[in-house]
C-alpha positions as a Markdown table, in Angstrom:
| # | Residue | x | y | z |
|---|---|---|---|---|
| 1 | Met | 19.6 | 7.4 | -26.7 |
| 2 | Thr | 23.1 | 8.7 | -27.4 |
| 3 | Gln | 26.1 | 7.6 | -25.3 |
| 4 | Ile | 25.9 | 10.7 | -23.0 |
| 5 | Glu | 22.1 | 10.2 | -22.6 |
| 6 | Arg | 22.7 | 6.5 | -21.6 |
| 7 | Tyr | 25.4 | 7.8 | -19.1 |
| 8 | Ile | 22.8 | 10.1 | -17.5 |
| 9 | Phe | 20.2 | 7.4 | -17.5 |
| 10 | Arg | 22.5 | 4.9 | -15.7 |
| 11 | Ile | 23.2 | 7.5 | -13.0 |
| 12 | Ala | 19.5 | 8.2 | -12.5 |
| 13 | Phe | 18.4 | 4.6 | -12.7 |
| 14 | Gly | 21.0 | 3.4 | -10.2 |
| 15 | Ala | 19.9 | 6.1 | -7.7 |
| 16 | Phe | 16.3 | 5.2 | -8.3 |
| 17 | Leu | 16.8 | 1.6 | -7.6 |
| 18 | Ala | 18.9 | 2.3 | -4.4 |
| 19 | Cys | 16.1 | 4.7 | -3.1 |
| 20 | Leu | 13.3 | 2.3 | -4.0 |
| 21 | Val | 14.9 | -0.7 | -2.4 |
| 22 | Gly | 16.1 | 1.2 | 0.7 |
| 23 | Leu | 12.9 | 3.0 | 1.4 |
| 24 | Thr | 10.6 | 0.0 | 0.6 |
| 25 | Gly | 12.7 | -2.3 | 2.7 |
| 26 | Thr | 12.8 | 0.0 | 5.7 |
| 27 | Ile | 9.0 | 0.7 | 5.7 |
| 28 | Trp | 8.3 | -3.0 | 5.0 |
| 29 | Val | 10.4 | -4.1 | 8.0 |
| 30 | Thr | 8.6 | -1.6 | 10.3 |
| 31 | Gln | 5.2 | -2.9 | 9.2 |
| 32 | Ala | 6.3 | -6.5 | 9.5 |
| 33 | Leu | 7.4 | -6.0 | 13.1 |
| 34 | Arg | 3.9 | -4.8 | 13.9 |
| 35 | Glu | 2.5 | -8.1 | 12.6 |
| 36 | Leu | 4.7 | -10.3 | 14.7 |
| 37 | Asp | 1.7 | -11.0 | 17.0 |
| 38 | Leu | 0.4 | -13.3 | 14.2 |
| 39 | Ile | 3.1 | -15.7 | 15.3 |
| 40 | Thr | 3.6 | -14.9 | 19.0 |
| 41 | Ala | 0.0 | -14.4 | 20.1 |
| 42 | Lys | -2.2 | -16.0 | 17.4 |
| 43 | Gly | 0.0 | -19.1 | 16.7 |
| 44 | Gln | 0.1 | -18.5 | 12.9 |
| 45 | Thr | 2.8 | -20.0 | 10.7 |
| 46 | Leu | 5.7 | -18.1 | 9.1 |
| 47 | Val | 4.0 | -18.7 | 5.7 |
| 48 | Ile | 0.9 | -16.7 | 6.8 |
| 49 | Phe | 3.2 | -14.0 | 8.4 |
| 50 | Phe | 5.2 | -13.5 | 5.2 |
| 51 | Leu | 2.0 | -13.8 | 3.0 |
| 52 | Ile | 0.3 | -11.0 | 4.9 |
| 53 | Thr | 3.3 | -8.7 | 5.1 |
| 54 | Gly | 4.2 | -9.5 | 1.5 |
| 55 | Leu | 0.8 | -8.5 | 0.2 |
| 56 | Ser | 1.5 | -4.9 | 1.3 |
| 57 | Leu | 4.6 | -4.6 | -1.0 |
| 58 | Pro | 2.6 | -3.6 | -4.2 |
| 59 | Thr | 1.1 | -0.7 | -2.2 |
| 60 | Leu | 4.5 | 0.3 | -0.8 |
| 61 | Ile | 6.2 | 0.2 | -4.2 |
| 62 | Thr | 3.4 | 2.3 | -5.8 |
| 63 | Val | 3.6 | 5.0 | -3.1 |
| 64 | Ile | 7.4 | 5.1 | -2.9 |
| 65 | Ser | 8.3 | 4.8 | -6.6 |
| 66 | Pro | 7.4 | 8.5 | -7.5 |
| 67 | Val | 9.3 | 9.7 | -4.4 |
| 68 | Ala | 12.3 | 7.5 | -5.2 |
| 69 | Leu | 12.2 | 8.8 | -8.8 |
| 70 | Phe | 12.2 | 12.4 | -7.6 |
| 71 | Ile | 15.1 | 11.8 | -5.3 |
| 72 | Ala | 17.0 | 10.0 | -8.1 |
| 73 | Val | 16.5 | 13.0 | -10.5 |
| 74 | Ile | 17.6 | 15.5 | -7.9 |
| 75 | Tyr | 20.7 | 13.3 | -7.1 |
| 76 | Ala | 21.7 | 12.8 | -10.7 |
| 77 | Leu | 21.4 | 16.5 | -11.6 |
| 78 | Asn | 23.3 | 17.5 | -8.5 |
| 79 | Lys | 26.1 | 15.0 | -9.4 |
| 80 | Leu | 26.3 | 16.2 | -13.0 |
| 81 | Asn | 26.4 | 19.8 | -11.9 |
| 82 | Gly | 28.9 | 19.2 | -9.1 |
| 83 | Asp | 31.2 | 17.5 | -11.6 |
| 84 | Ser | 30.7 | 20.5 | -14.0 |
| 85 | Glu | 29.2 | 18.1 | -16.6 |
| 86 | Leu | 26.0 | 20.1 | -17.0 |
| 87 | Ile | 28.1 | 23.2 | -17.7 |
| 88 | Val | 30.1 | 21.4 | -20.3 |
| 89 | Met | 27.0 | 19.9 | -21.9 |
| 90 | Ser | 25.4 | 23.4 | -22.1 |
| 91 | Ala | 28.6 | 25.0 | -23.4 |
| 92 | Ala | 28.7 | 22.3 | -26.1 |
| 93 | Gly | 25.3 | 23.3 | -27.3 |
| 94 | Met | 23.3 | 20.4 | -25.8 |
| 95 | Lys | 19.7 | 21.6 | -25.5 |
| 96 | Pro | 17.6 | 21.1 | -22.3 |
| 97 | Arg | 15.3 | 18.6 | -24.1 |
| 98 | Arg | 18.3 | 16.3 | -24.8 |
| 99 | Ile | 19.4 | 16.4 | -21.1 |
| 100 | Leu | 15.7 | 15.8 | -20.1 |
| 101 | Arg | 15.3 | 12.8 | -22.4 |
| 102 | Pro | 17.0 | 10.1 | -20.2 |
| 103 | Phe | 15.1 | 11.4 | -17.1 |
| 104 | Leu | 11.9 | 11.4 | -19.1 |
| 105 | Thr | 12.6 | 7.8 | -20.3 |
| 106 | Leu | 13.0 | 6.7 | -16.7 |
| 107 | Gly | 9.9 | 8.6 | -15.7 |
| 108 | Leu | 7.8 | 6.9 | -18.4 |
| 109 | Ala | 9.1 | 3.5 | -17.3 |
| 110 | Val | 8.2 | 4.2 | -13.6 |
| 111 | Ser | 4.8 | 5.6 | -14.8 |
| 112 | Phe | 4.0 | 2.4 | -16.7 |
| 113 | Ala | 5.0 | 0.3 | -13.6 |
| 114 | Val | 2.9 | 2.4 | -11.3 |
| 115 | Ala | -0.1 | 2.2 | -13.7 |
| 116 | Phe | 0.2 | -1.6 | -13.9 |
| 117 | Leu | 0.5 | -2.0 | -10.1 |
| 118 | Thr | -2.3 | 0.4 | -9.4 |
| 119 | Ile | -4.8 | -0.8 | -11.9 |
| 120 | Gln | -4.1 | -4.6 | -11.8 |
| 121 | Val | -1.9 | -5.7 | -8.9 |
| 122 | Met | -3.0 | -3.6 | -6.0 |
| 123 | Pro | -6.7 | -4.4 | -6.1 |
| 124 | Ser | -5.9 | -8.1 | -6.2 |
| 125 | Ser | -3.4 | -7.8 | -3.3 |
| 126 | Phe | -6.0 | -5.9 | -1.2 |
| 127 | Gln | -8.6 | -8.5 | -1.9 |
| 128 | Glu | -6.3 | -11.4 | -1.1 |
| 129 | Leu | -5.2 | -9.6 | 2.1 |
| 130 | Arg | -8.8 | -9.1 | 3.2 |
| 131 | Asp | -9.5 | -12.9 | 2.6 |
| 132 | Val | -6.4 | -14.0 | 4.5 |
| 133 | Leu | -7.1 | -11.7 | 7.5 |
| 134 | Thr | -10.7 | -12.9 | 7.5 |
| 135 | Arg | -9.4 | -16.5 | 7.7 |
| 136 | Val | -6.9 | -15.6 | 10.4 |
| 137 | Arg | -9.6 | -13.8 | 12.5 |
| 138 | Gly | -11.9 | -16.8 | 12.0 |
| 139 | Asp | -9.3 | -19.2 | 13.2 |
| 140 | Phe | -11.1 | -20.9 | 16.1 |
| 141 | Ile | -7.9 | -22.2 | 17.8 |
| 142 | Ala | -6.0 | -19.0 | 17.6 |
| 143 | Asn | -8.6 | -16.4 | 18.4 |
| 144 | Val | -11.5 | -17.9 | 20.3 |
| 145 | Val | -10.3 | -20.4 | 22.9 |
| 146 | Lys | -8.0 | -19.2 | 25.7 |
| 147 | Glu | -5.4 | -21.2 | 27.6 |
| 148 | Gly | -6.8 | -22.6 | 31.0 |
| 149 | Gln | -10.3 | -21.3 | 30.4 |
| 150 | Phe | -13.6 | -23.1 | 29.6 |
| 151 | Thr | -15.0 | -21.4 | 26.5 |
| 152 | Gln | -18.7 | -21.6 | 25.8 |
| 153 | Leu | -19.6 | -21.5 | 22.1 |
| 154 | Asp | -23.0 | -20.5 | 20.7 |
| 155 | Ser | -23.3 | -23.9 | 19.0 |
| 156 | Gly | -23.5 | -25.8 | 22.4 |
| 157 | Ile | -19.8 | -26.7 | 22.6 |
| 158 | Thr | -17.5 | -26.2 | 25.6 |
| 159 | Phe | -13.8 | -26.1 | 24.9 |
| 160 | His | -10.9 | -26.2 | 27.3 |
| 161 | Phe | -7.2 | -26.9 | 27.1 |
| 162 | Arg | -4.6 | -26.8 | 29.9 |
| 163 | Glu | -1.7 | -25.1 | 28.0 |
| 164 | Arg | -0.1 | -24.7 | 24.6 |
| 165 | Gly | 2.7 | -27.0 | 23.6 |
| 166 | Pro | 5.5 | -26.7 | 21.1 |
| 167 | Gly | 4.5 | -26.2 | 17.4 |
| 168 | Gly | 1.1 | -24.8 | 18.3 |
| 169 | Ser | -0.2 | -28.0 | 19.9 |
| 170 | Leu | -2.8 | -28.0 | 22.7 |
| 171 | Leu | -2.2 | -30.1 | 25.9 |
| 172 | Gly | -4.8 | -31.4 | 28.2 |
| 173 | Leu | -7.9 | -31.1 | 26.0 |
| 174 | Phe | -11.5 | -31.2 | 27.1 |
| 175 | Ile | -14.4 | -30.8 | 24.6 |
| 176 | Gln | -18.1 | -31.2 | 25.5 |
| 177 | Asp | -20.6 | -31.4 | 22.6 |
| 178 | Lys | -24.3 | -30.7 | 23.4 |
| 179 | Arg | -25.4 | -29.6 | 20.0 |
| 180 | Glu | -28.0 | -32.5 | 19.8 |
| 181 | Pro | -30.7 | -32.2 | 22.5 |
| 182 | Gly | -30.5 | -34.9 | 25.1 |
| 183 | Lys | -27.2 | -36.2 | 23.8 |
| 184 | Thr | -23.8 | -35.4 | 25.2 |
| 185 | Val | -20.4 | -36.3 | 23.7 |
| 186 | Val | -17.2 | -35.5 | 25.7 |
| 187 | Tyr | -13.7 | -35.7 | 24.1 |
| 188 | Leu | -10.7 | -36.0 | 26.4 |
| 189 | Ala | -7.1 | -36.1 | 25.0 |
| 190 | Glu | -3.6 | -35.6 | 26.2 |
| 191 | Arg | -2.7 | -33.6 | 23.1 |
| 192 | Gly | -4.3 | -32.0 | 20.1 |
| 193 | Gln | -3.0 | -30.4 | 16.9 |
| 194 | Ala | -4.9 | -28.3 | 14.3 |
| 195 | Val | -4.4 | -29.6 | 10.8 |
| 196 | Glu | -5.7 | -28.7 | 7.3 |
| 197 | Tyr | -6.7 | -31.2 | 4.7 |
| 198 | Gly | -8.6 | -30.6 | 1.5 |
| 199 | Gly | -9.2 | -26.9 | 2.4 |
| 200 | Gln | -10.9 | -28.0 | 5.7 |
| 201 | Ser | -9.7 | -27.6 | 9.3 |
| 202 | Tyr | -9.5 | -30.5 | 11.7 |
| 203 | Leu | -8.3 | -31.1 | 15.2 |
| 204 | Ala | -6.2 | -34.2 | 15.5 |
| 205 | Leu | -6.5 | -35.7 | 19.0 |
| 206 | Glu | -3.9 | -38.1 | 20.5 |
| 207 | Lys | -4.2 | -40.6 | 23.4 |
| 208 | Gly | -7.6 | -39.9 | 24.8 |
| 209 | Ser | -11.2 | -41.1 | 25.0 |
| 210 | Val | -14.7 | -40.3 | 23.8 |
| 211 | His | -17.6 | -40.4 | 26.3 |
| 212 | Arg | -21.1 | -40.7 | 24.7 |
| 213 | Gln | -24.3 | -40.4 | 26.6 |
| 214 | Gln | -27.5 | -41.2 | 24.7 |
| 215 | Lys | -30.8 | -39.5 | 25.1 |
| 216 | Asp | -32.9 | -40.7 | 28.2 |
| 217 | Ser | -30.0 | -42.8 | 29.4 |
| 218 | Arg | -27.8 | -42.3 | 32.5 |
| 219 | Asp | -25.1 | -44.6 | 31.2 |
| 220 | Ser | -22.4 | -43.6 | 28.8 |
| 221 | Ser | -20.2 | -45.5 | 26.4 |
| 222 | Ile | -16.4 | -44.9 | 26.6 |
| 223 | Ile | -14.1 | -45.4 | 23.6 |
| 224 | Thr | -10.4 | -45.0 | 24.0 |
| 225 | Phe | -8.2 | -44.0 | 21.0 |
| 226 | Glu | -4.6 | -43.3 | 20.1 |
| 227 | Arg | -5.6 | -40.8 | 17.4 |
| 228 | Tyr | -9.0 | -39.2 | 16.6 |
| 229 | Thr | -10.0 | -36.4 | 14.3 |
| 230 | Val | -12.7 | -33.7 | 15.0 |
| 231 | Asp | -14.0 | -31.4 | 12.3 |
| 232 | Leu | -13.5 | -27.8 | 13.4 |
| 233 | Ala | -16.1 | -26.4 | 11.0 |
| 234 | Ala | -18.7 | -27.2 | 13.6 |
| 235 | Phe | -17.0 | -24.9 | 16.2 |
| 236 | Thr | -17.1 | -21.8 | 14.1 |
| 237 | Pro | -20.1 | -19.7 | 12.9 |
| 238 | Pro | -21.0 | -19.9 | 9.2 |
| 239 | Asp | -19.2 | -17.3 | 7.1 |
| 240 | Gly | -21.2 | -14.2 | 6.2 |
| 241 | Glu | -21.2 | -12.5 | 2.9 |
| 242 | Val | -18.0 | -10.5 | 2.4 |
| 243 | Thr | -18.4 | -7.0 | 1.1 |
| 244 | Tyr | -15.3 | -5.7 | -0.5 |
| 245 | Lys | -14.4 | -2.0 | -0.3 |
| 246 | Pro | -13.8 | 0.0 | -3.5 |
| 247 | Arg | -10.0 | -0.3 | -3.2 |
| 248 | Glu | -10.4 | -4.1 | -2.9 |
| 249 | Arg | -12.3 | -4.4 | -6.1 |
| 250 | Ser | -10.8 | -4.8 | -9.6 |
| 251 | Thr | -10.7 | -1.9 | -12.0 |
| 252 | Thr | -13.3 | -3.7 | -14.2 |
| 253 | Gln | -15.7 | -3.8 | -11.2 |
| 254 | Leu | -15.2 | -0.1 | -10.7 |
| 255 | Phe | -15.9 | 0.6 | -14.4 |
| 256 | Phe | -19.0 | -1.6 | -14.4 |
| 257 | Pro | -20.3 | -1.8 | -10.9 |
| 258 | Asp | -23.5 | -3.7 | -9.8 |
| 259 | Arg | -25.7 | -0.7 | -9.6 |
| 260 | Ser | -28.4 | -2.7 | -7.7 |
| 261 | Glu | -25.9 | -3.5 | -4.8 |
| 262 | Gly | -26.8 | -1.7 | -1.6 |
| 263 | Tyr | -23.2 | -1.0 | -0.7 |
| 264 | Tyr | -22.7 | 0.7 | -4.1 |
| 265 | Gln | -25.8 | 2.8 | -3.6 |
| 266 | Leu | -24.3 | 4.1 | -0.3 |
| 267 | Gln | -20.8 | 4.6 | -1.6 |
| 268 | Lys | -21.1 | 5.8 | -5.2 |
| 269 | Gly | -18.7 | 8.7 | -4.5 |
| 270 | Arg | -16.0 | 6.4 | -3.1 |
| 271 | Phe | -16.3 | 4.1 | -6.2 |
| 272 | Arg | -15.9 | 7.1 | -8.5 |
| 273 | Ser | -12.9 | 8.7 | -6.7 |
| 274 | Glu | -11.2 | 5.3 | -6.4 |
| 275 | Leu | -11.5 | 4.6 | -10.1 |
| 276 | His | -10.2 | 8.0 | -11.3 |
| 277 | Asp | -7.4 | 8.0 | -8.6 |
| 278 | Arg | -6.2 | 4.7 | -10.1 |
| 279 | Leu | -6.4 | 6.0 | -13.7 |
| 280 | Ser | -4.4 | 9.2 | -12.8 |
| 281 | Ser | -1.8 | 7.7 | -10.6 |
| 282 | Trp | 0.7 | 7.2 | -13.5 |
| 283 | Leu | 0.8 | 11.0 | -14.1 |
| 284 | Tyr | 2.6 | 11.7 | -10.8 |
| 285 | Pro | 6.0 | 10.1 | -11.6 |
| 286 | Leu | 6.1 | 12.3 | -14.7 |
| 287 | Ala | 5.0 | 15.4 | -12.7 |
| 288 | Leu | 7.7 | 14.8 | -10.1 |
| 289 | Thr | 10.3 | 14.3 | -12.9 |
| 290 | Phe | 9.4 | 17.6 | -14.5 |
| 291 | Ile | 9.4 | 19.5 | -11.2 |
| 292 | Ala | 12.9 | 18.2 | -10.3 |
| 293 | Phe | 14.3 | 19.0 | -13.7 |
| 294 | Ala | 12.7 | 22.4 | -13.8 |
| 295 | Ala | 14.3 | 23.2 | -10.4 |
| 296 | Leu | 17.8 | 21.8 | -11.0 |
| 297 | Gly | 18.2 | 21.3 | -14.8 |
| 298 | Asp | 20.0 | 24.6 | -15.4 |
| 299 | Pro | 23.8 | 24.5 | -15.2 |
| 300 | Arg | 25.3 | 26.5 | -12.4 |
| 301 | Thr | 28.8 | 27.0 | -11.1 |
| 302 | Thr | 30.0 | 25.2 | -8.0 |
| 303 | Arg | 29.9 | 28.5 | -6.2 |
| 304 | Gln | 26.2 | 28.9 | -6.7 |
| 305 | Gly | 24.2 | 27.1 | -4.1 |
| 306 | Arg | 21.4 | 24.8 | -5.1 |
| 307 | Gly | 19.8 | 24.4 | -1.7 |
| 308 | Val | 17.1 | 26.9 | -2.4 |
| 309 | Ala | 16.2 | 25.2 | -5.7 |
| 310 | Val | 16.0 | 21.8 | -4.0 |
| 311 | Ala | 13.8 | 23.2 | -1.2 |
| 312 | Gly | 11.6 | 24.8 | -3.8 |
| 313 | Ala | 11.2 | 21.5 | -5.6 |
| 314 | Val | 10.4 | 19.6 | -2.4 |
| 315 | Leu | 7.8 | 22.3 | -1.5 |
| 316 | Ala | 6.2 | 22.0 | -5.0 |
| 317 | Val | 6.0 | 18.2 | -4.6 |
| 318 | Val | 4.3 | 18.6 | -1.2 |
| 319 | Val | 1.8 | 21.1 | -2.6 |
| 320 | Leu | 1.2 | 18.8 | -5.6 |
| 321 | Arg | 0.4 | 15.8 | -3.4 |
| 322 | Ile | -1.9 | 17.8 | -1.0 |
| 323 | Ala | -3.7 | 19.1 | -4.0 |
| 324 | Gly | -4.1 | 15.6 | -5.4 |
| 325 | Phe | -5.5 | 14.3 | -2.2 |
| 326 | Ala | -7.9 | 17.2 | -2.0 |
| 327 | Ala | -9.1 | 16.6 | -5.5 |
| 328 | Thr | -9.7 | 12.9 | -4.8 |
| 329 | Ser | -11.6 | 13.8 | -1.6 |
| 330 | Ala | -13.7 | 16.3 | -3.5 |
| 331 | Ala | -14.5 | 13.8 | -6.3 |
| 332 | Thr | -16.0 | 11.6 | -3.6 |
| 333 | Arg | -18.6 | 14.3 | -3.0 |
| 334 | Ser | -19.0 | 15.8 | -6.4 |
| 335 | Gln | -18.9 | 14.4 | -10.0 |
| 336 | Gly | -17.5 | 17.7 | -11.3 |
| 337 | Ala | -14.4 | 17.4 | -9.2 |
| 338 | Val | -13.2 | 14.4 | -11.2 |
| 339 | Val | -11.6 | 16.8 | -13.7 |
| 340 | Ala | -9.4 | 18.1 | -10.9 |
| 341 | Ile | -7.9 | 14.7 | -10.2 |
| 342 | Tyr | -6.3 | 14.8 | -13.7 |
| 343 | Ala | -5.8 | 18.6 | -13.8 |
| 344 | Val | -3.5 | 18.7 | -10.7 |
| 345 | Pro | -0.6 | 16.6 | -12.2 |
| 346 | Leu | -1.2 | 17.9 | -15.7 |
| 347 | Val | -0.9 | 21.5 | -14.6 |
| 348 | Ala | 2.3 | 20.6 | -12.7 |
| 349 | Ile | 3.8 | 19.0 | -15.8 |
| 350 | Ala | 2.7 | 22.0 | -18.1 |
| 351 | Trp | 4.1 | 24.6 | -15.7 |
| 352 | Ser | 7.4 | 22.7 | -15.3 |
| 353 | Ser | 7.7 | 22.3 | -19.1 |
| 354 | Ile | 7.3 | 26.1 | -19.5 |
| 355 | Leu | 10.1 | 26.7 | -17.0 |
| 356 | Ile | 12.3 | 24.0 | -18.7 |
| 357 | Phe | 11.9 | 25.1 | -22.3 |
| 358 | His | 11.2 | 28.8 | -21.8 |
| 359 | Gly | 13.0 | 29.4 | -18.6 |
| 360 | Pro | 15.2 | 32.3 | -19.7 |
| 361 | Arg | 12.1 | 34.2 | -21.1 |
| 362 | Val | 10.1 | 33.6 | -18.0 |
| 363 | Arg | 13.0 | 34.8 | -15.8 |
| 364 | Ala | 13.5 | 37.9 | -18.0 |
| 365 | Trp | 9.8 | 38.7 | -17.8 |
| 366 | Asn | 9.9 | 38.3 | -14.0 |
| 367 | Ala | 13.0 | 40.5 | -13.8 |
| 368 | Arg | 11.3 | 43.2 | -15.9 |
| 369 | Ala | 8.2 | 43.0 | -13.8 |
| 370 | Met | 10.1 | 43.3 | -10.6 |
| 371 | Arg | 12.1 | 46.3 | -11.9 |
| 372 | Gly | 8.8 | 47.9 | -13.0 |
| 373 | Leu | 7.3 | 47.3 | -9.6 |
| 374 | Gly | 10.4 | 48.7 | -7.9 |
| 375 | Gly | 10.2 | 51.8 | -10.0 |
| 376 | Leu | 6.6 | 52.4 | -9.0 |
| 377 | Leu | 7.5 | 52.0 | -5.3 |
| 378 | Arg | 10.4 | 54.5 | -5.6 |
| 379 | Arg | 8.3 | 57.1 | -7.5 |
| 380 | Pro | 8.1 | 60.2 | -5.3 |
| 381 | Arg | 4.7 | 61.2 | -4.0 |
| 382 | Leu | 3.3 | 64.7 | -4.2 |
| 383 | Gly | 3.3 | 66.5 | -1.0 |
| 384 | Arg | 0.2 | 68.1 | 0.5 |
| 385 | Ala | -0.7 | 71.6 | -0.6 |
């Protein structure tokens, strides 16, 4: 790029980063606040909290990047026009394609990033998020037992604790184990703490006793302890088979699905629409770049308002996104609608290119058509005989 093209690129790139960081940070904070119950109600750690909220960042960046790019192009063109720089460039003989080049370079870079995130990163983040949420929901201590209540489990275990202490500890523990017929084991402890070791969850009991009553015996043996460990795996039901949704599967799995899978047989349309939606996502940053430039790329004096052009560009983007969502939804029901997923952004790019490179001709043709239509409307009509 030439020096002036680099100057335009720096303005647009700075605005893009500011919009991307600002919008992503704002939306991420609002989503993070909704997940605070992971700490306050479910007793999860800050690591789990930031892991779950952080896994949503690839999706946020993918959704916000095209919008941030659109805002950045609008801002850069308005700034250049407000400082009369667009007028000077045009008067110096700088063609629209040269002014478009830095914006197109930025659009291609954003498109590449969106394609990488959509095809590679987002499916992995969705899958990891599903696994983490499954582990959190399956956390026996956080989700099953309640403070001050005797909880009966299907496995023949009764669990009770008086109250929660600092650091997620449990105070006043009572555990009765009747899984083996005719045999009862009771654990009493002043304090208990859930710990993980080697990928397994355990309950570390402190200052208590174990009461064991054998089958066909009324006597029980009592063992006191300072520290005792109980495997929590026995308290939770066995994990069922996890079925991942289309958006949680890798792009390779969407290209080559297991056609014998029952879930795939029921959701073929969703697999198809998800695959092509990923493959077409990179076209939207380019489409929004072309729309913004087509609306505001022409130099205008400071007396000429640009509000109508900005409003027209915003309306065009809204229509584009609605059409894209409609095409994706239609592809779920029909194989033939797949073409529309790619056609929507490509048509927007093609029409914007016509306005950018052949704008004067199009406007002249529109003016002639409007004059001709006005002449027909003003033509006197013959009176009745």
